[in-house]
C-alpha positions in Angstrom: 111.4 116.3 103.2 108.3 118.5 103.4 108.0 121.8 105.3 106.2 120.0 108.3 109.0 117.5 108.4 111.6 120.2 108.2 109.9 122.0 111.1 109.8 118.8 113.2 113.4 118.1 112.4 114.3 121.6 113.4 112.4 121.3 116.6 114.1 118.0 117.5 117.5 119.5 116.8 116.9 122.6 119.0 115.4 120.4 121.7 118.8 118.6 122.0 120.8 121.9 121.8 118.6 124.0 124.1 120.2 125.1 127.4 117.1 123.8 129.2 117.4 120.4 127.6 116.2 117.3 129.4 118.6 115.8 131.9 116.3 113.1 133.2 115.3 115.1 136.3 111.8 116.3 135.7 111.8 118.5 138.7 114.7 120.5 137.4 114.0 121.0 133.7 111.6 122.6 131.4 112.1 121.2 127.9 111.6 123.8 125.2 111.1 123.0 121.5 111.5 125.9 119.1 112.1 126.4 115.5 115.7 127.5 114.9 116.1 130.8 113.1 117.4 128.9 110.0 114.0 127.1 109.6 111.0 129.2 108.6 107.5 128.0 109.6 105.5 127.8 106.4 102.1 127.3 107.7 102.1 123.5 108.2 100.1 122.2 111.2 102.2 121.9 114.4 101.1 118.8 116.4 99.8 120.0 119.8 99.3 117.2 122.3 95.9 117.3 124.0 95.9 117.7 127.8 93.6 116.1 130.4 93.2 119.2 132.6 94.2 122.8 132.6 93.7 125.5 135.3 94.3 129.2 135.1 94.6 131.3 138.3 94.3 135.0 137.8 97.2 136.4 139.9 97.1 140.0 138.7 94.2 141.9 137.0 92.4 145.2 137.1 89.5 143.9 139.2 89.2 142.1 142.6 85.7 141.3 143.6 85.4 139.1 146.7 81.6 138.7 146.4 81.5 137.0 143.0 80.0 133.4 143.2 81.4 130.3 141.6 80.2 130.0 138.0 80.7 127.1 135.7 84.4 126.4 135.5 85.2 129.5 137.6 86.1 128.9 141.2 86.2 132.1 143.2 88.4 133.1 146.1 85.9 133.0 149.0 86.0 135.0 152.2 86.8 131.7 154.0 89.6 131.0 151.4 91.2 134.4 152.1 91.0 133.9 155.8 92.7 130.6 155.4 95.3 131.4 152.8 96.3 135.0 153.2 99.0 136.1 155.7 97.9 138.2 158.6 98.8 141.9 159.0 98.8 144.1 162.1 95.5 146.1 162.2 95.3 148.0 165.5 91.8 149.4 164.7 90.3 145.9 164.3 89.2 143.8 167.2 91.9 141.2 167.7 94.5 143.5 166.1 94.9 141.4 162.9 93.5 141.5 159.3 94.1 139.3 156.3 96.6 140.5 153.7 94.2 140.0 150.8 95.1 139.8 147.1 95.2 143.2 145.4 94.0 144.4 142.0 96.2 146.5 139.7 96.4 147.6 136.1 98.4 144.7 135.0 98.0 141.0 134.1 99.5 137.7 135.4 98.1 134.2 135.3 99.4 130.9 136.8 98.8 128.1 134.4 98.8 124.4 135.5 98.7 121.6 132.9 97.9 118.0 133.6 98.6 115.2 131.2 98.1 111.8 132.7 99.9 111.8 136.0 102.3 114.6 135.1 101.4 118.2 136.3 103.4 121.2 135.0 103.2 124.8 136.0 104.1 128.1 134.4 103.6 131.8 134.9 102.2 133.9 132.1 103.2 137.6 132.6 104.0 139.2 136.0 101.9 142.3 136.4 102.5 146.0 136.9 104.4 146.5 140.1 107.6 144.9 141.5 105.9 143.1 144.3 102.4 142.7 143.0 102.7 139.2 141.4 104.9 137.7 144.1 102.7 139.2 146.7 99.5 137.9 145.3 101.0 134.5 144.8 101.8 134.5 148.5 98.3 135.8 149.4 96.7 133.1 147.3 98.8 130.3 149.0 101.0 129.6 145.9 104.7 129.1 146.2 106.7 130.8 143.4 109.3 128.0 143.8 106.9 125.6 142.0 107.0 127.7 138.8 108.9 125.9 136.0 108.9 128.6 133.4 107.8 132.2 132.7 106.2 133.3 129.4 106.1 137.0 128.6 103.2 138.0 126.3 105.1 141.2 125.3 107.5 143.8 126.7 105.1 146.4 128.2 105.8 147.1 131.8 102.3 146.3 133.1 103.1 142.7 132.2 106.8 142.5 133.1 107.6 144.6 136.2 106.7 141.8 138.6 109.8 139.9 137.4 111.7 142.1 139.9 109.7 140.7 142.8 110.2 137.1 141.8 114.0 137.3 142.0 115.2 135.1 144.8 111.8 133.4 145.3 112.0 130.9 142.4 112.9 127.3 143.0 115.6 126.7 140.5 118.5 128.5 138.9 118.3 129.4 135.2 114.5 129.5 135.1 113.4 129.8 131.5 111.8 133.1 130.4 110.3 132.8 127.0 109.9 136.0 125.0 110.1 137.6 121.6 113.3 139.5 120.5 111.3 142.8 120.2 110.5 142.4 123.9 113.5 144.6 124.7 112.6 147.6 122.5 112.2 151.0 124.0 108.7 152.1 123.5 106.6 155.2 124.0 103.0 156.4 123.6 102.8 159.5 121.4 100.0 161.1 123.4 99.2 164.8 122.6 101.4 167.1 124.6 104.2 165.1 126.1 104.8 161.6 124.9 105.1 159.0 127.6 108.1 156.5 127.5 107.2 153.1 128.9 109.6 151.6 131.4 111.8 148.9 129.6 113.0 145.6 131.1 116.7 145.3 131.5 118.2 142.3 129.8 121.4 142.5 131.8 119.4 142.6 135.1 117.4 139.5 134.1 120.5 137.6 133.1 122.3 138.8 136.2 119.4 137.5 138.3 119.9 134.0 136.8 117.0 133.8 134.4 117.6 131.8 131.2 116.3 134.0 128.4 114.9 132.2 125.4 114.0 134.4 122.5 111.8 133.2 119.6 109.9 135.0 116.8 108.4 131.7 115.7 106.2 129.2 117.5 107.7 127.1 120.4 106.5 124.2 122.5 106.7 123.5 126.2 106.2 120.3 128.2 106.3 117.6 125.5 104.2 119.6 123.1 101.4 120.2 125.6 101.7 124.0 125.4 102.3 126.1 122.4 103.6 129.7 122.4 102.6 131.5 119.2 105.5 133.8 118.6 104.5 136.5 116.2 100.9 136.4 115.3 99.7 136.8 111.7 97.5 139.9 111.2 94.7 139.0 108.9 91.6 140.9 109.9 90.8 144.2 108.3 89.9 145.9 111.6 92.6 144.9 114.1 95.2 147.4 112.9 97.3 147.8 116.1 98.1 150.7 118.4 98.3 153.9 116.3 100.2 156.1 118.8 102.7 153.4 119.8 106.3 154.1 118.9 109.7 152.3 119.2 113.2 153.7 119.4 115.1 152.4 116.4 118.3 153.7 114.8 118.4 156.8 117.0 114.8 157.8 116.3 111.3 157.2 117.5 109.4 155.3 114.8 105.8 154.2 114.4 105.4 150.7 116.0 101.6 150.1 115.8 101.8 146.3 115.4 103.8 145.5 118.6 105.2 142.3 117.0 106.4 140.8 120.3 102.7 140.2 121.3 102.3 136.4 121.7 99.7 134.1 123.2 99.7 130.7 125.0 97.7 127.8 123.5 96.7 124.4 124.8 94.4 121.8 123.5 91.9 120.5 126.1 91.2 116.9 125.0 87.7 116.5 123.4 86.9 120.2 124.0 89.1 122.3 121.8 91.7 125.1 122.0 92.4 127.2 125.0 93.9 130.7 124.2 95.5 133.0 126.8 96.4 136.6 125.9 98.2 139.3 127.8 97.0 142.5 126.1 96.1 140.9 122.7 97.8 143.7 120.8 97.8 141.4 117.8 94.0 141.4 118.0 92.1 138.7 119.8 90.5 137.6 116.6 93.8 137.4 114.8 95.2 135.5 117.7 92.4 133.0 117.9 92.5 132.4 114.1 96.3 132.0 114.3 95.9 129.4 117.0 93.5 127.5 114.8 95.9 127.7 111.9 98.9 126.7 113.9 97.3 123.6 115.4 94.7 122.6 112.8 92.1 122.4 115.6 89.0 124.3 114.5 87.1 124.3 117.8 87.8 127.1 120.2 87.0 126.1 123.8 88.1 129.0 125.9 89.7 132.5 125.5 91.0 134.3 128.6 93.0 137.5 128.9 93.3 141.1 127.8 91.8 142.1 124.4 92.9 145.8 124.4 89.6 147.3 123.4 89.5 150.1 125.9 89.5 153.8 125.1 88.6 156.0 122.1 91.3 154.5 119.8 89.9 151.0 120.1 86.2 151.3 121.0 85.3 151.8 117.2 86.3 148.1 116.6 84.3 146.6 119.5 81.4 145.7 117.2 83.5 144.0 114.6 85.5 142.1 117.3 82.4 140.9 119.1 80.7 139.8 115.9 83.8 137.8 115.0 83.9 136.3 118.5 80.3 135.2 118.0 81.4 133.4 114.8 84.3 131.7 116.6 81.8 130.6 119.3 84.0 129.8 122.3 82.5 127.8 125.1 84.1 130.2 127.6 85.3 133.8 127.2 86.8 135.8 130.0 87.8 139.3 129.0 90.3 140.8 131.4 92.8 143.6 132.0 92.8 146.1 129.1 89.6 144.9 127.4 87.6 147.8 128.9 84.2 148.3 130.4 82.3 148.9 127.1 83.8 145.9 125.3 83.4 143.6 128.3 79.7 144.5 128.5 79.2 144.0 124.8 80.8 140.6 125.0 78.6 139.7 128.0 75.5 140.8 126.2 76.2 139.0 122.9 77.8 135.8 124.3 75.9 135.4 127.5 76.3 131.6 127.6 80.1 131.9 127.3 81.0 135.0 129.3 82.3 134.9 132.8 83.6 137.9 134.7 87.2 137.8 135.8 88.6 138.7 139.2 92.0 138.3 141.0 92.0 135.0 142.8 89.6 133.2 140.4 90.7 129.8 139.1 89.3 128.5 135.8 89.2 124.7 135.7 89.1 123.2 132.2 88.8 119.4 131.9 88.9 117.0 129.0 85.6 115.5 127.7 84.7 112.2 129.3 85.2 110.3 126.1 88.6 111.8 125.6 89.7 110.9 129.1 88.4 107.4 128.7 90.5 107.1 125.5 
């Protein structure tokens, strides 16, 4: 049996043993296939099933711009949409005494991902933003019901991607909702900034378990929804310029130790039929180029269709690699690129300037609709 067959055998075994295994009720389960710790992924291609349609709704991000027009696959939240969807608040200084409770921006990231394959539609939440109520509140303001979420994927353990889990407790539609994350997610971290280091808030495992979440930890790749979605697990670091976060540290064995690689950083991948790969990142601490190349390696699909998310190129520690990153993005040539969250003003403008046909500005409330090529749909 070759490595690929070993991997598939391992995936099949864990699919049967997983706590969220299929019980025959599609409304209540989220099948997860993951390599068991006894099986090492050795670089063989993992078969990712193409999907017919994929949509990504930006729930939390650093920018909210209600004047952006629709653009290509990007459907904006219009003023009319907000008036229709958003709850109303008391506003005694406004004629009529009411105002819409519109979606809010924050320094955090969250995206609601919907996958359609044939007649089956599945929905998951990727990250949950910075504040306890920000993600749940924006879902409500955008007319989305958290009870429809079937799984949550955490890109990594930083609090601007995880704190919103607090606000989702009690609003989800099923007990034991799967939360997919890397084992390093729980590590205490700090930024060794000059002067006084800043310790980042850490998610409580016991609190998540006590709230009824089903925690699924994986270092290696894992599938969701009958191999329609692939979570990368740890991303291979292969570029010479994406070297991590130099002032990032983790608490290990009673000491603060350098932790520049942030190994829990993981991305979400899907294959839009006839178009190519879709890659969603949270902060992209592994490096957006490393992540995209790893997605190609995992799946054997060379074409990159869309990249959305944070690329972590903001500030003086990362601005020196903007040029190398954008040059590599030009070589990858995605059809769509949407830098968000921690990408930064300078990097975003560099991407917009050098990939003008692919770049679209992000904003809270924007939905990106990606559909299969006509020939693939007909097939």
